[in-house]
C-alpha positions in Angstrom: -27.3 -31.2 25.5 -24.2 -29.3 24.3 -20.9 -29.2 26.0 -21.3 -25.4 26.5 -24.6 -25.9 28.3 -23.3 -28.8 30.4 -20.5 -26.5 31.6 -23.0 -23.8 32.6 -25.0 -26.2 34.6 -21.9 -27.5 36.2 -21.1 -24.0 37.4 -24.7 -23.5 38.6 -24.6 -26.8 40.6 -21.3 -25.7 42.2 -23.1 -22.5 43.2 -26.1 -24.5 44.6 -23.9 -26.6 46.8 -21.9 -23.6 48.0 -25.0 -21.6 48.6 -26.5 -24.4 50.7 -23.6 -24.3 53.1 -24.7 -21.2 55.0 -28.2 -22.3 56.1 -26.9 -25.9 56.8 -24.1 -24.3 59.0 -26.7 -22.3 60.8 -28.8 -25.4 61.5 -26.0 -27.8 62.4 -23.1 -25.9 64.0 -24.6 -23.4 66.5 -22.1 -21.0 68.1 -18.6 -22.0 67.0 -15.9 -19.4 66.3 -15.6 -18.3 62.7 -12.1 -19.8 62.3 -13.2 -23.1 63.7 -16.2 -23.2 61.3 -13.9 -22.4 58.3 -11.2 -24.9 59.4 -13.7 -27.7 59.8 -15.4 -26.9 56.5 -12.0 -26.8 54.6 -10.6 -29.9 56.3 -13.7 -31.9 55.7 -13.4 -30.9 52.1 -9.7 -31.9 51.8 -10.1 -35.2 53.7 -13.3 -36.2 51.9 -11.8 -35.5 48.5 -8.6 -37.3 49.5 -10.5 -40.4 50.4 -12.3 -40.1 47.0 -9.0 -39.8 45.2 -7.7 -42.9 46.9 -10.7 -45.0 45.9 -10.6 -43.5 42.4 -7.0 -44.7 41.9 -7.8 -48.2 43.3 -10.1 -48.8 40.3 -8.0 -47.2 37.6 -6.1 -49.4 35.2 -2.3 -49.2 34.9 -2.7 -47.2 31.7 -5.1 -44.7 33.3 -2.7 -44.3 36.2 0.1 -43.6 33.8 -1.8 -41.1 31.7 -3.4 -39.2 34.7 -2.5 -35.5 34.5 -0.1 -34.3 37.1 0.5 -30.7 38.3 3.7 -29.6 36.5 6.4 -27.7 38.3 5.7 -24.5 36.3 2.1 -24.6 37.5 2.9 -25.0 41.3 3.3 -21.2 41.9 -0.2 -20.6 40.4 -1.7 -23.3 42.6 0.0 -22.1 45.8 -0.9 -18.5 44.9 -4.5 -19.6 44.7 -4.4 -21.5 47.9 -2.7 -18.6 49.7 -5.1 -16.0 48.4 -8.4 -17.9 48.6 -7.8 -20.5 51.3 -5.8 -18.5 53.8 -5.9 -14.7 53.3 -9.5 -14.6 52.1 -11.2 -16.4 55.1 -8.8 -14.6 57.6 -9.7 -11.1 56.1 -13.4 -12.1 56.1 -13.5 -13.3 59.7 -11.8 -10.1 60.9 -14.1 -8.0 58.9 -17.2 -9.8 60.3 -16.3 -8.8 63.8 -17.3 -5.2 63.2 -19.5 -5.4 60.1 -23.3 -6.1 60.2 -24.3 -9.3 58.5 -26.5 -7.5 55.9 -23.6 -5.2 54.9 -21.2 -8.2 54.7 -23.7 -10.1 52.4 -23.9 -7.1 50.2 -20.2 -6.6 50.0 -19.6 -10.3 49.2 -21.2 -9.8 45.8 -18.1 -7.9 44.9 -16.2 -11.2 44.5 -17.9 -11.9 41.1 -17.2 -8.3 40.0 -13.5 -8.4 40.9 -13.2 -11.9 39.4 -14.6 -10.6 36.1 -12.5 -7.4 36.1 -9.3 -9.4 36.7 -10.2 -11.9 34.0 -11.1 -9.2 31.5 -8.4 -6.6 32.2 -5.4 -8.6 33.6 -5.8 -12.0 31.9 -7.3 -10.7 28.7 -10.3 -13.0 28.7 -12.8 -12.0 26.0 -16.1 -10.2 26.9 -19.0 -9.1 24.8 -21.9 -6.8 25.6 -24.3 -9.7 26.3 -21.9 -11.3 28.8 -21.3 -8.0 30.4 -25.0 -7.2 30.8 -25.6 -10.7 32.2 -22.8 -10.0 34.9 -24.4 -6.7 35.7 -27.9 -8.4 36.2 -26.5 -11.1 38.4 -24.6 -8.6 40.6 -27.7 -6.3 40.7 -29.7 -9.3 42.0 -27.1 -9.9 44.7 -27.3 -6.3 45.7 -31.2 -6.5 45.9 -31.1 -9.6 47.9 -29.0 -8.2 50.7 -29.8 -4.5 50.4 -30.5 -2.6 53.7 -30.0 1.2 53.4 -29.3 1.4 57.1 -26.2 -0.7 56.6 -24.5 1.5 54.1 -21.1 2.8 54.9 -17.5 1.8 54.6 -15.9 1.0 58.0 -12.6 -0.7 58.5 -14.5 -4.0 58.8 -16.2 -3.4 55.5 -12.9 -2.7 53.8 -11.6 -6.0 55.2 -14.6 -7.8 53.7 -13.9 -6.1 50.3 -10.2 -7.2 50.6 -11.4 -10.8 51.1 -13.4 -10.5 47.8 -10.3 -9.4 46.1 -8.4 -12.4 47.5 -11.0 -14.8 46.2 -11.1 -13.1 42.8 -7.3 -13.7 42.6 -7.8 -17.3 43.7 -10.4 -17.8 40.9 -8.1 -16.4 38.2 -5.0 -18.2 39.4 -7.0 -21.5 39.7 -7.8 -21.2 36.0 -4.1 -21.5 35.2 -4.0 -25.1 36.6 -7.6 -26.0 35.6 -6.5 -28.7 33.1 -5.2 -30.8 36.0 -7.3 -33.2 38.2 -10.0 -31.1 39.7 -10.3 -33.4 42.7 -6.6 -33.0 43.5 -6.7 -29.2 43.2 -9.7 -29.0 45.5 -8.2 -31.5 48.0 -4.9 -29.6 48.3 -6.8 -26.4 48.8 -8.9 -28.0 51.5 -6.1 -29.6 53.4 -3.9 -26.4 53.5 -6.8 -23.9 54.1 -8.3 -26.2 56.8 -5.0 -26.6 58.6 -4.3 -22.9 58.6 -7.8 -21.9 59.8 -7.9 -24.6 62.5 -4.5 -23.4 63.7 -5.7 -19.9 64.0 -8.8 -21.1 65.9 -6.7 -23.0 68.4 -4.3 -20.1 68.8 -7.3 -17.9 69.7 -8.4 -20.4 72.4 -10.9 -22.4 70.4 -11.6 -26.1 71.0 -13.2 -28.8 68.8 -16.9 -29.2 69.3 -18.5 -32.5 70.1 -18.2 -35.5 67.7 -21.6 -34.9 66.1 -21.0 -31.2 65.4 -17.5 -31.9 64.2 -18.6 -34.6 61.8 -21.6 -32.5 60.6 -19.3 -29.5 59.9 -16.8 -31.6 58.0 -19.5 -33.3 55.9 -21.1 -30.0 55.1 -17.6 -28.7 54.1 -17.1 -31.7 51.9 -20.2 -31.0 49.9 -20.3 -27.2 50.0 -16.6 -26.5 49.7 -15.1 -29.7 48.3 -17.5 -31.1 45.7 -18.6 -27.5 44.9 -14.9 -26.5 44.2 -14.4 -29.6 42.1 -17.4 -28.6 39.9 -16.1 -25.0 39.9 -12.7 -26.0 38.5 -14.3 -28.2 35.8 -16.5 -25.2 34.9 -13.4 -22.9 34.8 -11.8 -25.4 32.3 -14.8 -25.1 30.0 -16.2 -21.6 30.5 -13.3 -19.3 31.5 -13.1 -17.3 34.7 -15.5 -14.4 34.3 -18.4 -16.6 33.1 -17.9 -19.2 35.8 -17.7 -16.5 38.4 -20.9 -15.0 37.1 -22.8 -18.3 37.5 -21.2 -18.8 40.9 -22.6 -15.4 42.0 -26.1 -16.8 42.1 -25.1 -18.9 45.2 -26.6 -16.4 47.8 -30.0 -16.6 46.4 -29.9 -20.4 46.3 -28.8 -20.3 50.0 -31.7 -18.0 50.8 -34.1 -20.3 49.0 -32.9 -23.2 51.1 -33.2 -21.2 54.3 -36.9 -20.4 53.4 -37.3 -24.2 53.0 -35.9 -24.9 56.5 -37.5 -21.9 58.2 -40.6 -21.1 56.1 -41.7 -17.5 55.8 -43.1 -15.3 53.0 -40.3 -14.2 50.8 -39.9 -10.4 50.6 -40.4 -8.3 47.5 -36.5 -7.9 47.2 -36.2 -11.7 47.1 -38.3 -11.9 44.0 -36.6 -8.8 42.4 -33.2 -10.5 43.0 -34.3 -13.9 41.7 -35.7 -12.3 38.5 -32.5 -10.2 37.9 -30.3 -13.3 38.5 -32.4 -15.5 36.3 -32.2 -12.9 33.6 -28.4 -12.7 33.9 -28.0 -16.5 33.7 -30.3 -16.5 30.7 -28.1 -13.9 29.0 -25.0 -16.0 29.6 -26.6 -19.3 28.6 -27.9 -17.9 25.2 -24.4 -16.4 24.5 -23.1 -17.2 21.0 -19.5 -16.1 20.6 -18.3 -17.1 17.1 -15.6 -15.8 14.8 -12.6 -17.2 12.8 -9.8 -18.0 15.2 -6.4 -19.7 15.1 -5.2 -22.5 17.5 -1.5 -22.4 18.0 0.5 -25.6 18.6 -0.5 -26.8 22.1 0.4 -29.8 24.3 -1.3 -30.7 27.5 -3.1 -33.4 29.4 -6.8 -33.4 30.4 -9.9 -35.5 30.3 -11.5 -35.2 26.8 -13.5 -36.9 24.0 -12.6 -36.9 20.3 -14.1 -33.8 18.8 -13.0 -31.2 16.3 -10.3 -30.2 18.6 -9.1 -33.7 19.5 -8.2 -35.6 16.4 -4.9 -37.2 17.5 -3.9 -40.9 17.3 -3.2 -43.3 20.2 -0.6 -45.9 20.9 -3.0 -47.9 23.1 -6.5 -49.3 23.0 -9.3 -46.9 23.8 -13.1 -46.7 23.7 -14.4 -43.8 21.5 -17.6 -43.7 23.5 -15.8 -42.8 26.8 -13.8 -39.7 27.8 -10.2 -40.4 28.6 -7.0 -38.7 29.7 -3.5 -38.8 28.4 -0.9 -36.3 27.1 -1.8 -35.1 23.7 -0.9 -32.4 21.2 -3.1 -29.9 19.2 -1.8 -29.1 15.7 -2.2 -25.5 14.5 -5.6 -24.9 12.8 -7.8 -22.0 11.8 -11.6 -22.5 11.9 -14.8 -21.0 13.0 -17.4 -22.2 15.5 -19.2 -21.1 18.7 -16.9 -21.2 21.7 -16.2 -20.0 25.2 -12.7 -18.9 26.5 -12.0 -22.4 27.7 -8.6 -24.2 27.8 -8.5 -24.4 24.0 -9.7 -20.8 23.2 -7.5 -18.4 25.0 -6.7 -16.4 21.9 -6.7 -12.6 21.6 -9.6 -10.6 20.1 
């Protein structure tokens, strides 16, 4: 299986984990305040990944510890901007909007996250797009609209505008996270979880909330670890290999995966709109997976640190022993080269068109 397809399936797995969060929350958590739910989910994500990072480092060699990528000072503003937009502002705006917006209308509006993510990537960050990718995005978003469409819920109240603002925040988060995607994905997701969890729990306590019982607290944090933590790690890895707009498009299928899981927990005959949505989203994903973007392009001199194998873009030498069969991480430099091959706007292909 090609690296390009692996990246697509990584993004889809991230979407599946995130999509499973909603029905699992409904089954496990009961009537907790929205800020408490968000806080426990994010905190479970941060703590779970933090434990994973500790265990990971215990089994690394001294060479692997030395060569592990670290967030550079110049990247810190991008990371904190992503955390502030997606982990703090986004959930706060969503929770405020949900107070006065019907659930069906909120689900419909949340599909705008993928749209805003793609628009920012294409217009502001100059990520390339061709007709096939654009049509795939349109099909996926149309599927999301069909999935949550209820004519009676149409309208744009203040609450609805707040939900739209939350989508803008998450779109900013997705595009800023791409700027630091070469770093350790677990560390990025861990920091997001710890900061966002602490802020949301603080808001919940300020509004008079209290922690639920031990079982519900543990269940919420475990759900958050999988649906927010592991999902975000996979999302960052996909960003690294696919670019922002394409990863956002794959991630936009999360709602239908959540609905499918809900039907497994609470069996009922799926509606006609469900099958229309599933067909549109499957068609959109197919258009993205079969994309073949190829043209002569030039790589400028580039130095960075990320996990890699030796391929046509990684032909450097080493001053230490290494196993060619295993991916490894260390600071390395790419020499200027002009060539032609199929590619995505990944960390090595951010050239202009």
